[in-house]
N, C-alpha and C positions, 0 to 999 in steps of 0.2 A: 616490466610490468606497466608503466602508465601509457606505454604505447599502444598495448593491447586494449586497456581498459577504455581510453580515449576513443578507439576504434569502434568498443560497441556502446559508448553514449553516442558518439556520432551517427551509428547507425541507429539508435532509438529515436534519436533529433530529426533523422531524415525522413523515419516511415512515419512519425505522428502525423504531419500534415495530410500526408495520404490516408491515414485513418480517418482524420477531422473531415476531409473533404469527402469520405465514402459513408458516412454517418447519414447522410438525408436521405438514400434511396434505399437503406438496410433497417428501418425500424420495425419489420415484421418479425415474428417468429419462427424459428426454424421447428422444423417437427420432433428434434431428439432433444435431450438434455444433457448438461456435464454433468460430469464425474460426482458432483455435490447434489444432483437431482435439481437443479435449477435449469428452468427453460431457457434455451439459449436463441438471442438473436442473430438476424444475420450479421449484424454488426459486429457482435463476438466473436464468430467465426471467420471475418473478413480480417480482423485487426492479428487476430491469433497466427493466422496462416502467413500475414506480411512478417509479422514480426520471427516467425519461425526461419523462413526462408532467408532474411537479412540477417539474421542472428548467426544462425549456422555456417553462413558465408564464410564468416570469419574462422580465419586458422585457429586463433587462441580458444574458440568458444568450441568445447566437446560434445555440450549436449543442452536441448531447451526442455523446459517443463511448463505447462500452464494450468489454470483450473480448469481450463475448457478440453484437456487432455484427460484419458487413464493414465498414460503412462509417461515416462519420459522418452524424448525423443533423441537417439545417441549418435553421434556422428563418430565421434573420438574419445572415448572414456576417458585415455589417457591427456586429454588436453588440458591446459591449465586452468581454464574458465568454465562455469555451468550457470546458465542464467535461468532464473525463474520468474514468470511473470503473471500478472493478471493484466490481459490484454485491455479490457475494458471495464474497469471497476466503474460502479455505478449504472453499468447500462440500463438497467430497467428506467433510469430517468432519461432515456433518448426519448420516451414516447412523448412526456411533458416537456421536454427541451430545457433540463436541468443538466446541473454539473456532472462532468464525469471524466475520465481518466485513465491513463496507461500506467502501471506502476512494475517495477523491476526491481529484482536482487542479482549481484552478480558475487556467486561464490567461488571459492578455489577448492572445493571438495564436490566430487560427484553429489549428484541429488537421489532423495532428500539429505539435508545436511543441517548442522547447527548454526545459529544465527551468528555465533563467533568464526563461523568461516566467511561470513560475507567479507567483500575488498571494497564494494560500491554499491548503492542501490540509488533510487530516486524515483520520481514521478512526472507525466507529462500532465498537465491539468487543462481540459479543454472547458475556458470558462469565455467571459468577453474578447478575453485574448488568449493565447497558448502561450505559456510557461511551462519552465521544463527545472525541477529544483532536483540537484544531485548532491549525495553525500558521499565522500571518500577522504582519506587521510585526514579523519579527525576534524573536518569541516564540511559546511555547506555552502553552496552557491546557488542563487537562483538565475534565470535568464528567460529573456522572450525568446519564443521561436518564430523566424522568420517562415515564409511561405516555402522556402527552398530548405527548411530544417536548418539554416543557421543560427547560433546561437549568440545574442546580443545579452552579456553579463549583466545585471540590474544589481545585483548585490553578491560580495566577493564573500561576504562572513556573516552568511543568515543564522539569525539565533532569535530564541524565543525573547520576548521583550520581558524587563523587571518588575511590571504589573499585570498580572494576568486579569482579562477581562470575559472570555468567552466559554461555554461548555455545551457540549452535545454527547446523550448518549441513546444507542439503538435499543431496539428489542420492545416488544409490547409492555406497558408499565404492569398491568395485573400479573404478570411472569418473571419481573424482578423479584430477587431473592428480600426478604426483609432486611438484612444487613445493608446490603445495596440500595435499598430503597432510603432507609436511614442517612446513609451517606450523601445522597442525591437533596435529601431534604435540605442539608448543609448548603452543599454548594449552589443550590439555586437562590439561596439568600445572598448569594455573595457574587456571583458571575452571571452574565446576559445566555440566553437560551440561543445556539446556532446550530440548527440540526436540518440538513438537504438530503440524507439517504445515500449520499457517494462519500464512501470514507476519506477519499484522496481530498475533495472538496473542505469536508469538514475539520480535516487534519491541517489543511492548509490556513484554515480559520485559525486553529490552535498558534500555527507558527507565526501568524501575522500579528494576533493580538494577545497569544498568550491564554494559558486555562486548560482545559482537560477535554479528550475525546475519548468517547469506549463504547463497547459494545460488551456488555457483560454475560457470562453465564446466567443463564435462564432456569425457571423451576423445571420446565418441559424439557431443556436443553443447556445442560450444566457444561457442556463442551464448548458452547458458545456459538457463533456463526460464521466466523471470519476464517481462514484459512492461513497456518502458522507460516509455511513457507512462501507462498506468493502474496500475501498482505502483512503478516504481524512482524517478521523478520525485517522486511525491507522498511517498512515504516517506522518500526522501532529503531532501525539503524539511522533513518534520518533525524528524528525527535533528537534522539540520544547525541547524536554528532552536531545537533543544533543546542546543546546545551540543558535539554530535558532529559523524561525519564520515560522508560517504558514497564509495563508489568502485567502478567497474566491473572492478576490477583493474588501472586505471592512473590514471584520474582521478575527480574528483566525478561522481557519473550526472547532476548538474543542468548540466554543462557538455556533456551527450551530447545530440544532437538527432537523434530517430529519422528514417532513411529511409522509412519506413511507418508506418501505425497500429498494427500489431501487432507490431513489431520486439520480438526478446527481448535480453536482457543478463545476464552476470553480475552479481550484486547482492550489497553487502557494506555493512552499516551499524552505526554503535557507536562506541565510544571512538576520540578520536583517535589515540591509541598503538597501539592494535589494528589500525587500518586502516594507518596508516602501516607496521608491520611487515608487513602483508600485503602492501602494494604492493612492498614491497622484495623479499618471496619471491618474488611471481610475475614481478618485472622481473630476476629472475637467470638 
């Protein structure tokens, strides 16, 4: 099992520098939209096609799905693993040259699947340096990615710090529910605001400094914005493996099984205490 997962992780790591190098010339929008109704950048399509090619070239990977595609791309449905990806999370930040990244989850069941079917997940963050965070076997590692895709591990046991520091919440404030707005009123008296518009970057702030990140269900969109399979499960697996918690407002995101490939969900990840208080606030 480990050899196949290592091969998947190596493929993502090797592809990431090509994705990053290709960003500068792909800042314009395509004519079409992805299945979630969002306009695609050329960079979204480029990253998606690279990942599909590299991952499906691995014998143990039977299928590939991403938020840029309508359907699962099946190569061998009976293969051991199936990969879901957000090829370029936060791609709207490309125009303003802010943080973005690549997010992925490795499932041992055909897609769409439960978060409990994950065996590994992680993300590549295209910040001032390129880093790769990987969760597997109950632990989380962080590495710096070299230009050739080599991973230089800088933290073999990444975990949330004991003293939380930051928070960040998405969605337009007038569309927050009263219960959630009341919760935020408490949090903003305790933590410092950090929000950059790319979930990977915002969650990495929480992994580094402790706290909470979330994108709630809104008055006009109770289902939330983020996709459960491509964003919710993989990032929940990382944060929970790092000693934190996740929630859709009621229960762990890993306990949520999507009804469809592109199902959306409210998403909250961070320190246990803040997630517990969130669920209490939303359950009132």
